[in-house]
C-alpha positions, 0 to 999 in steps of 0.5 A: 467455503465453497470454490464458485469458481468463474462467475456464471450467470443465474436469475436470483431467487427470492429467497436472496441474491446469487452471490456470482451472477455473471456481470462485465466489469466496465472500469476497474479502479486501477490498483494492484502494487507491486513494490519493488525493493533494490538493495546491495550485494556489495560491502561498499554502501555507495555502489548500487548493486542488486541484492533483493527485489521484493514485490510487495502488493500494499492491500491499503491500494490494491483492494481498490480493484475488488472493491469496485467489482464488489460495489457493483456486484451482489456478491454476499447476502446482506452485504453493505458498501460499509462491510466492503470499506471494513475489509480494506481497512482491515487489510491496513490497520491489521498489517500496521497494528501488528508492527510490534509484534512482528518487530520482536519476531523479527529480533528473536528469529531474525527477518526471514521467519516472519517474512516467510509467515508472511508470504503464506498468510498472504497467499492463503488470504487471497485464494482462501477468499476465492471460495467465499460466499459470506461477507464473514468469510471475506473479512477473514480472508481478505482483510484479516489474513491479507493484512497480516501477511502485509504486515509479517512482509512488509515491516521486517524488510522496511529497515533493510534497504537503510543498512546498505546506504549512507549518501544514497539512502532517499534515492534507495527508498525513492527507487524501491517506492518508485515500484509501487507506481510500476506496480500499479500502472500493470496490475491495475489493468491486468486485475481488471482484465482477469476479473471480465474474462475470468471472474473474480474467484480465479482472479483472486487465486491468480493474485495470490499465486503470483504475490506467493511465488514472487514473494517467497523468492525475494524472501530467500534473496533478502540480505541483511547487516543485522550483524554489523548494526545490531539492533535493539529492534524493540517492539514498543520503545517508548522511551523513544517519545521521550525524544522531541525530535521523535514526536515531531516525526511521528505528528508529521506522519499522523497528519501527512497519511490523513492527506495521502489518504484522502487523495489517493481514494478520493480522485476518481469520485472527484472525476466522476463529480466532475462529468467525466465518464468512468473511463476517464475517471478510472484513468486518473489513478493510473496517473497518480501512479505514473506520477508515482514511478517518476517522482519518488526516485527524484524525491529521493535524489533531491532529498540526498542534495539538499537535505531530508528533513527539508525536501520532506517539509517542502513537499509537503507544503507542495503537496497542500498548495496544489489541492488549492491551486489545481484539484479545486479549481479543476473541471476539466479532464486535462487539469485534473491529469495533471493534478494526478501526475503531479500529487502521484510524484509528491503525496506519498513523500511519507513513504520515501523518507520515513525510513532515512529520516529516522535512521537520520535522526535515531541512527541505524540501531534505533531505527526498527525500534523507530519504525514500529512506532511510526506504523502504530501512528499512521495506522489509525488516520490511514483506517479512519479516511479509508473507511470514510471514503470507500463508504461513501461518506466522505464528499466528492472531493 
């Protein structure tokens, strides 16, 4: 694969479309997520010291910035919208489907080895994608390789945060997942600016370097309590499926993810369908990130105060009611923004509560094994919904 550098303006020949013609990105879809994990540097599980700060791009969402550019420019010969949807689907599907393998590697070598592998995969995927000039190059690099990086980095670290907390476990997870909203606000506009001023190739390289450096630092700083907890960390623990509470948790994860992905990727398209400008449609996604930053810590506080199962159920119901009460009647920008902030705060309740809920129903020792099953359960609905929405097969709302 060859380096195309900054996009240049050329006139396509009759033999094909120049894969890197220059253009201005007028309305990038905001999405580069950074997830900040706050842990402890103390043996006291009730104190909130900083043990690790990990920046993790969540590729199921961050790909939206590049997707917007790819769909509005003829970068690769013979590519179609479904090709780019598959690339985004590969990010999420591979990251979730490799959960059993990553869990086993973490059991044998500890969490640092798979996370370091993930750092290399993810940074290498972005950088290699910057040299792509065929769509199958993008499949392998920005799709499969980045997906491997996300899975190897994210999965081993998910269970660690809950090891350091008891009563404040949900709050800790709420603070950590709120970083996705803060990072979304920052990186959504930064990525669009990089594409406009430096070109998509250099934007991919800078993204790869930033994610690689920050994830490397965070991986080296991370601390776990596996020696004390002694989790079995089974990649595919089928005996857990015999427990009714586990089956209920997995069913809730499956259904919640269907709704989550629909809201996450349909809102900008809905805004355009009711006559809002491209700029306002893109801004609705930024307001979702704002709602995430505010709502997820609040969800953690409520969960610790009133019960994790109860709050997860009430917020899931509330999100469904808000779709009918606020989203469907929305025709004005203000109402759409209201729904974006509201849904941003509550629609990702699964990611805030899945760790504490899994620890509560099966204990810390079984937490990594149960989370491995949870990631598998959300892979299929998330990927199917992602491909449907981004390929344009879903409805406007």
